[in-house]
Wavefront OBJ file of the C-alpha trace (Angstrom):
o trace
v 54.543 174.439 101.445
v 53.462 170.905 102.058
v 55.035 167.731 100.942
v 54.342 164.520 101.988
v 57.848 162.501 102.427
v 56.438 158.889 103.424
v 57.671 156.441 105.903
v 60.235 154.571 103.681
v 62.233 156.182 101.022
v 65.063 155.342 98.450
v 68.537 157.122 98.042
v 71.541 155.820 96.161
v 74.432 157.871 94.891
v 73.139 160.035 91.637
v 75.678 158.084 89.273
v 73.198 154.945 89.786
v 70.139 157.197 88.429
v 71.925 158.249 85.234
v 73.128 154.680 84.383
v 69.800 152.619 84.933
v 67.410 153.705 82.853
v 66.169 156.301 85.181
v 62.418 156.741 84.161
v 61.360 152.822 84.228
v 63.477 152.771 87.711
v 61.771 156.259 88.990
v 58.077 154.698 87.523
v 58.557 151.317 89.474
v 59.179 153.190 93.033
v 56.170 155.211 92.953
v 54.241 152.855 91.722
v 55.227 150.439 94.520
v 54.568 153.319 97.082
v 57.725 154.719 98.103
v 57.802 157.888 99.629
v 60.556 159.512 98.382
v 63.654 159.464 95.936
v 66.795 161.109 97.548
v 69.355 161.785 95.149
v 73.055 161.682 95.932
v 74.843 165.094 94.766
v 76.845 165.154 91.385
v 76.804 167.368 88.432
v 73.893 166.581 87.106
v 71.645 166.636 90.422
v 68.944 168.874 88.729
v 68.867 167.132 85.660
v 67.977 163.879 86.870
v 65.284 165.507 89.919
v 63.661 166.964 86.927
v 63.686 163.971 84.740
v 62.315 162.012 87.746
v 59.515 164.327 88.329
v 58.679 165.049 84.633
v 58.045 160.835 84.576
v 56.470 159.866 87.485
v 52.871 160.898 88.771
v 53.195 161.360 92.739
v 57.001 160.756 93.982
v 58.573 163.810 95.643
v 62.644 163.595 95.063
v 64.802 165.229 97.710
v 68.053 166.171 96.699
v 70.430 164.594 99.830
v 72.633 167.989 99.625
v 73.778 170.297 96.867
v 76.702 171.703 97.867
v 76.877 175.433 96.666
v 80.835 175.462 96.625
v 80.502 172.860 93.774
v 77.314 173.930 92.376
v 76.785 178.054 91.531
v 73.949 179.135 93.478
v 72.247 181.069 90.738
v 71.654 178.260 88.347
v 70.775 176.359 90.769
v 68.164 178.394 92.331
v 66.719 179.137 88.540
v 66.480 174.967 88.184
v 64.892 174.658 91.301
v 61.990 177.448 90.594
v 61.543 175.567 87.295
v 61.041 172.297 88.588
v 58.796 173.530 91.353
v 56.699 175.692 89.361
v 55.548 172.981 87.132
v 55.167 170.274 89.951
v 54.658 171.710 93.013
v 55.186 169.794 96.438
v 57.512 167.450 94.801
v 61.241 168.449 94.708
v 63.270 169.243 98.196
v 65.831 171.287 97.866
v 68.810 170.335 100.484
v 71.758 172.809 100.422
v 75.038 172.824 102.201
v 76.908 175.601 102.871
v 79.769 175.878 104.933
v 79.090 173.837 107.955
v 75.206 173.998 107.649
v 72.629 172.687 106.020
v 69.524 173.829 104.514
v 66.281 172.900 103.195
v 64.649 174.668 100.913
l 1 2 3 4 5 6 7 8 9 10 11 12 13 14 15 16 17 18 19 20 21 22 23 24 25 26 27 28 29 30 31 32 33 34 35 36 37 38 39 40 41 42 43 44 45 46 47 48 49 50 51 52 53 54 55 56 57 58 59 60 61 62 63 64 65 66 67 68 69 70 71 72 73 74 75 76 77 78 79 80 81 82 83 84 85 86 87 88 89 90 91 92 93 94 95 96 97 98 99 100 101 102 103 104
């Protein structure tokens, strides 16, 4: 896996992506050349990630941290596999389990 995240990315709470005209905002960030879009944790994090990679041609999406104590592991893994199959090297999945962090 090879993913270029660039030097400057954008992070904002997940709720702002949901409420802010997601496709338009993501497309503009992509056009401006930002390196990545980082998503804050929330109940729809994988749906928002999928929407961004589905509506943009280049910009990678990274989950800040998906907390496995809040999100069941199997659905997150299945959704990651589905998105990654459609858009290779565009989704970075950060996981929090216990007191450790991991990146897939």
